[in-house]
C-alpha positions as CSV (number, residue, x, y, z in Angstrom):
1,M,70.0,107.0,144.6
2,I,71.2,110.5,144.5
3,R,75.0,110.7,144.7
4,V,76.1,113.5,147.3
5,G,79.3,115.2,147.8
6,V,80.2,117.5,150.7
7,V,83.1,119.8,150.4
8,G,83.9,121.4,153.8
9,A,83.5,118.2,155.7
10,S,85.1,119.3,159.0
11,G,83.0,122.3,159.6
12,L,79.9,122.4,161.7
13,A,77.7,122.7,158.5
14,G,79.9,120.2,156.9
15,G,79.1,117.8,160.1
16,E,75.3,118.6,159.9
17,L,75.3,117.8,156.0
18,I,76.9,114.5,156.7
19,R,74.1,113.7,159.5
20,L,71.2,114.7,157.4
21,V,72.5,113.2,154.0
22,T,73.2,110.0,155.8
23,Q,69.7,109.6,157.1
24,H,68.1,110.4,154.0
25,P,66.6,107.3,152.3
26,E,67.3,109.0,148.7
27,L,70.6,110.1,149.2
28,E,74.2,108.5,149.2
29,L,77.2,110.2,150.7
30,T,80.1,109.4,147.9
31,F,82.6,112.1,148.4
32,L,84.0,114.2,151.4
33,G,86.1,117.3,150.3
34,G,88.5,119.3,152.3
35,A,92.0,120.6,152.8
36,S,93.2,120.8,156.2
37,S,91.4,117.6,156.9
38,A,92.3,115.4,154.2
39,G,92.7,111.7,155.1
40,R,90.5,111.8,158.3
41,R,87.1,109.8,158.7
42,P,84.1,111.8,159.7
43,A,83.9,110.2,163.1
44,E,87.2,111.9,163.9
45,L,85.9,115.1,163.0
46,H,82.6,114.9,164.4
47,P,82.3,113.0,167.8
48,G,78.5,112.6,167.4
49,L,79.0,110.6,164.0
50,R,80.2,107.3,164.8
51,L,79.7,106.3,161.0
52,D,81.5,103.9,159.0
53,L,80.9,105.1,155.6
54,G,84.2,103.9,153.9
55,L,85.1,107.6,153.2
56,V,87.8,109.8,154.5
57,V,88.2,113.5,153.3
58,E,90.2,114.0,150.3
59,P,91.2,117.1,148.3
60,V,88.7,118.4,145.5
61,P,89.7,116.9,142.2
62,E,89.2,118.7,138.9
63,D,86.0,116.6,138.0
64,L,83.4,114.9,140.3
65,S,81.0,113.9,137.5
66,D,81.7,110.2,138.0
67,R,81.1,110.5,141.8
68,C,78.3,112.9,142.3
69,D,75.1,114.0,141.2
70,V,75.2,117.0,143.6
71,V,78.0,118.9,145.1
72,L,77.3,120.7,148.4
73,L,79.9,123.7,149.1
74,A,80.0,124.1,153.1
75,T,83.1,126.3,152.6
76,P,84.2,129.7,153.1
77,A,83.1,132.3,150.2
78,P,86.6,132.7,148.7
79,V,86.6,129.2,148.3
80,S,83.4,128.3,147.1
81,A,83.8,130.9,144.4
82,E,86.7,129.2,143.3
83,L,85.2,125.8,143.5
84,A,82.2,126.8,141.8
85,V,84.2,127.6,138.5
86,R,85.7,124.4,138.3
87,L,82.4,122.3,139.3
88,A,79.8,124.2,137.4
89,D,78.8,122.4,134.2
90,R,80.9,119.4,135.4
91,V,78.2,118.0,137.8
92,P,74.6,118.2,137.4
93,C,74.0,120.6,140.7
94,V,76.2,122.5,142.9
95,I,74.4,123.9,145.9
96,D,76.8,126.8,147.7
97,L,76.0,127.4,151.2
98,S,78.6,130.3,151.4
99,G,77.9,134.1,150.7
100,A,80.0,134.0,147.5
101,F,76.8,134.1,145.2
102,R,74.0,135.3,147.2
103,I,74.3,138.9,146.1
104,R,73.6,139.3,142.4
105,T,74.4,142.9,142.2
106,P,78.1,143.2,141.6
107,E,78.4,146.8,143.2
108,L,76.5,145.4,146.3
109,H,78.5,142.0,146.3
110,D,82.0,143.8,146.2
111,R,80.9,146.0,149.3
112,W,80.0,143.2,151.5
113,Y,82.5,140.4,150.0
114,P,85.5,142.6,148.8
115,G,87.6,139.4,149.0
116,V,85.5,137.2,146.9
117,P,86.1,137.8,143.1
118,R,83.5,136.3,140.6
119,P,83.9,135.6,137.1
120,D,81.5,137.9,134.8
121,G,78.0,136.3,134.6
122,L,78.6,133.3,137.0
123,A,76.3,134.8,139.6
124,D,73.5,135.3,137.5
125,R,73.3,131.5,137.0
126,F,72.7,130.9,140.6
127,V,69.2,130.7,141.9
128,Y,69.0,132.1,145.4
129,G,67.6,129.2,147.2
130,V,64.8,130.0,149.5
131,P,62.5,126.9,148.8
132,E,59.3,128.1,150.0
133,L,59.6,131.3,147.9
134,V,61.4,130.1,145.0
135,G,60.4,126.4,144.8
136,G,59.8,126.1,141.0
137,Q,63.0,127.7,140.0
138,L,65.0,124.9,142.3
139,V,63.7,122.1,139.9
140,D,66.3,121.2,137.6
141,A,68.4,124.1,138.6
142,A,72.5,123.5,138.2
143,L,73.6,126.0,140.5
144,I,71.9,127.2,143.5
145,S,73.0,129.6,146.3
146,L,71.5,129.1,149.9
147,P,70.7,132.3,151.9
148,G,72.6,132.9,155.3
149,C,71.1,131.9,158.2
150,Y,69.9,135.3,159.5
151,A,68.8,136.3,155.8
152,T,66.7,133.1,155.8
153,A,64.7,134.0,158.9
154,I,64.4,137.7,157.7
155,T,63.2,136.9,154.2
156,L,60.8,134.3,155.5
157,G,59.6,137.2,157.9
158,L,59.2,139.8,155.5
159,A,58.0,138.1,152.2
160,P,54.5,138.0,153.0
161,L,54.6,141.6,153.5
162,V,56.0,142.5,150.2
163,L,55.0,139.6,148.1
164,S,51.3,138.9,149.4
165,L,50.2,142.0,150.8
166,G,52.1,144.3,148.6
167,L,53.2,146.9,151.5
168,D,55.6,149.6,151.0
169,L,58.1,149.1,153.7
170,R,59.4,152.5,154.5
171,T,61.8,151.4,156.9
172,V,62.9,148.0,158.3
173,V,65.2,147.3,161.3
174,V,66.4,144.1,162.3
175,D,67.5,142.9,165.5
176,G,69.4,139.7,165.4
177,K,70.6,137.4,167.8
178,S,72.5,134.4,167.1
179,G,74.3,131.3,169.0
180,S,78.1,130.7,169.1
181,S,77.8,128.2,165.9
182,G,76.9,131.0,163.6
183,G,80.6,131.9,163.7
184,G,82.0,128.5,162.7
185,L,85.0,127.0,164.1
186,Q,87.4,129.7,163.7
187,L,89.2,130.5,167.0
188,R,88.6,134.1,168.0
189,T,89.5,135.4,171.5
190,A,86.0,136.9,171.8
191,D,84.3,133.3,171.1
192,L,86.3,131.9,174.2
193,H,84.0,130.5,176.7
194,P,85.1,132.8,179.7
195,L,84.1,135.7,177.7
196,R,81.0,134.3,175.6
197,N,79.2,132.7,178.2
198,G,76.4,134.6,179.4
199,A,77.3,137.4,177.1
200,I,75.3,139.6,174.6
201,A,77.9,140.6,172.6
202,P,77.2,143.3,169.9
203,Y,79.5,142.0,167.0
204,A,77.8,143.8,164.3
205,P,75.8,146.6,165.9
206,V,75.4,149.0,162.8
207,G,75.4,146.7,159.7
208,H,75.3,142.9,158.4
209,R,75.9,141.5,155.0
210,H,72.7,139.2,155.6
211,A,70.5,142.2,155.5
212,A,72.0,143.3,152.4
213,E,71.4,139.9,150.5
214,V,67.9,140.1,151.8
215,R,67.3,143.5,150.2
216,D,68.9,142.5,147.0
217,F,66.4,139.6,146.8
218,L,63.2,141.2,147.7
219,D,64.0,144.0,145.3
220,R,64.4,141.5,142.6
221,G,60.9,140.3,143.1
222,K,59.1,143.5,144.0
223,P,61.5,146.6,143.4
224,G,61.0,149.6,145.3
225,R,58.9,148.3,148.1
226,I,61.6,148.6,150.7
227,G,62.7,152.1,151.5
228,S,65.6,151.0,153.8
229,L,66.7,147.7,155.5
230,S,69.2,147.8,158.2
231,M,70.3,145.3,160.9
232,S,72.2,144.9,164.2
233,A,73.6,141.5,165.3
234,Y,74.5,140.2,168.7
235,G,76.1,136.9,169.8
236,V,74.4,135.1,172.7
237,S,75.4,132.3,174.9
238,H,73.5,129.7,172.8
239,V,75.3,127.4,170.9
240,R,72.5,126.9,168.4
241,G,69.5,128.8,167.2
242,L,68.9,132.6,166.3
243,M,66.3,135.1,166.4
244,A,65.4,137.7,163.9
245,S,63.2,140.6,165.2
246,S,62.2,142.9,162.4
247,Y,60.4,146.2,163.0
248,V,58.7,147.5,160.0
249,F,57.5,150.9,159.6
250,T,54.8,151.6,156.6
251,D,52.5,154.1,155.5
252,D,50.1,151.3,154.7
253,E,47.0,150.5,156.6
254,V,47.2,147.3,158.8
255,D,46.1,145.4,161.6
256,T,47.0,142.4,163.4
257,R,44.1,140.3,162.4
258,T,44.8,141.0,158.5
259,L,48.5,140.5,158.8
260,Q,47.9,137.0,160.9
261,R,45.5,135.8,157.8
262,A,48.2,136.9,155.3
263,Y,50.7,135.0,156.7
264,L,48.7,131.8,157.3
265,R,47.5,132.0,153.9
266,F,50.9,132.7,152.5
267,Y,52.6,129.9,154.1
268,K,49.8,127.2,153.9
269,G,51.1,124.0,152.5
270,H,54.5,125.1,153.3
271,H,55.6,122.4,155.8
272,F,58.5,124.0,157.5
273,V,57.3,127.6,158.2
274,R,55.1,127.3,161.2
275,V,53.2,130.8,161.6
276,R,52.5,131.0,165.2
277,R,50.5,133.4,167.9
278,H,53.4,134.2,170.7
279,D,51.3,133.4,173.2
280,E,50.0,129.9,172.2
281,T,52.7,128.0,174.3
282,L,53.9,127.6,177.8
283,I,56.9,129.9,176.5
284,P,56.3,133.0,174.3
285,V,57.2,132.0,170.7
286,P,59.2,132.0,168.2
287,D,61.8,130.8,170.4
288,P,65.1,129.5,168.9
289,Q,64.6,126.4,171.7
290,A,61.5,125.5,170.1
291,V,63.1,124.8,166.7
292,L,66.6,123.0,167.7
293,G,67.4,120.2,165.7
294,S,64.5,120.6,163.1
295,N,64.2,122.4,159.8
296,Y,61.3,124.6,160.9
297,C,61.2,128.4,161.0
298,D,58.8,129.8,163.4
299,V,57.3,133.1,162.5
300,T,55.0,135.2,164.3
301,V,53.6,138.6,163.2
302,L,52.1,141.4,165.3
303,H,50.9,145.3,164.6
304,D,52.0,147.8,167.5
305,P,49.6,150.5,167.0
306,E,51.1,152.6,169.6
307,G,54.6,152.7,167.7
308,G,53.3,152.5,164.5
309,R,55.1,149.5,163.6
310,I,54.9,145.7,162.5
311,V,56.7,143.5,164.6
312,V,57.7,140.0,162.9
313,L,59.6,137.7,164.7
314,A,61.5,134.5,163.2
315,A,63.5,131.9,165.0
316,L,65.4,129.0,163.6
317,D,68.3,126.4,164.1
318,N,71.1,128.1,162.1
319,L,72.8,124.8,161.5
320,V,69.6,123.0,160.0
321,K,67.1,125.3,158.6
322,G,69.7,128.2,158.1
323,A,72.2,125.8,156.5
324,A,72.4,122.0,156.1
325,G,68.6,121.4,156.5
326,Q,67.7,123.7,153.8
327,A,70.4,122.3,151.6
328,V,68.7,119.0,151.8
329,Q,65.3,120.5,151.3
330,A,66.8,122.2,148.0
331,I,67.9,118.9,146.8
332,N,64.4,117.5,147.2
333,K,63.3,120.3,145.4
334,R,65.8,119.9,142.9
335,F,65.3,116.2,142.1
336,S,61.7,116.4,142.4
337,L,61.3,114.4,145.7
338,P,58.7,115.0,148.4
339,E,60.0,118.2,150.2
340,E,60.0,116.9,153.8
341,T,61.8,113.6,152.8
342,G,65.0,113.1,155.6
343,L,63.6,116.1,157.0
344,T,60.9,114.9,159.4
345,M,62.7,115.3,162.8
346,Q,61.1,117.3,165.2
347,P,62.7,119.9,167.5
348,V,64.7,118.9,170.3
349,M,63.6,120.6,173.7
350,P,65.0,121.4,176.5
351,A,68.6,121.7,174.8
């Protein structure tokens, strides 16, 4: 059994990690870490988890090498940055779910994460963990930084255009809509039910740091292929799920058939990316409702000749494929397990 520690056990992503790790046939949950929730059992923190694991949340010690083969950091970026320094080289693998190490370029990181200092060189050791795109790099990786939920959807949506078709994307404009769980459990007036329910709240109308990490990652793979990438983000009254709609302008000649074939080829054999026609089901897809509770990302690509643009739609459950599920998928890759192990749950609909 692979011994797993979860730090940040009281948060939404932490609870989802506990749920997925405890139902995985090859993983054993051996440590729960946290500060404010120290001494509490998982069932006290997450009402859906009536588990008697013999574990309570503890402060993170200096060394976990005798208790964990992999430590998952579901903590805010400043906390992850501090813990990564302590745990790197002391456990076989650290997987960070925060934004502390997603952006490799120092100047770009400082712009979007000004309160998250990092030691020189540490960020370069992290593999940016999109399993479908860097799977080989995850094998035996000691440090893995998972992309954000929006960044996962955007990257999976744009990757075939850049990495397969080799298009030059003159301009990419992303419209993102996410449920309230994307903001975690912090108490904010704008997230109170009387204000959030039924709302479409433009909380980041002119910029989002997940767009910056997508650009940083794709530029490393194919430098200069993206002219500009900008994003507007909206909160909607769903709890789980997000949709990233990318509007791509290019001077290269394309059509819908060529695009669809390229996406099907690119993701052939990748179980968790489902390339779909938007009119193939009773409701138009992708739709976050059609992936809730699962590790799937649904992707549709279309060509709009009137608008001179490519439209890429990507939907996922932000707590599963956008966080905890992708972490388990990375563990499977890291320890050479079948990628679907522990992640075969189908979506729950309606939710």
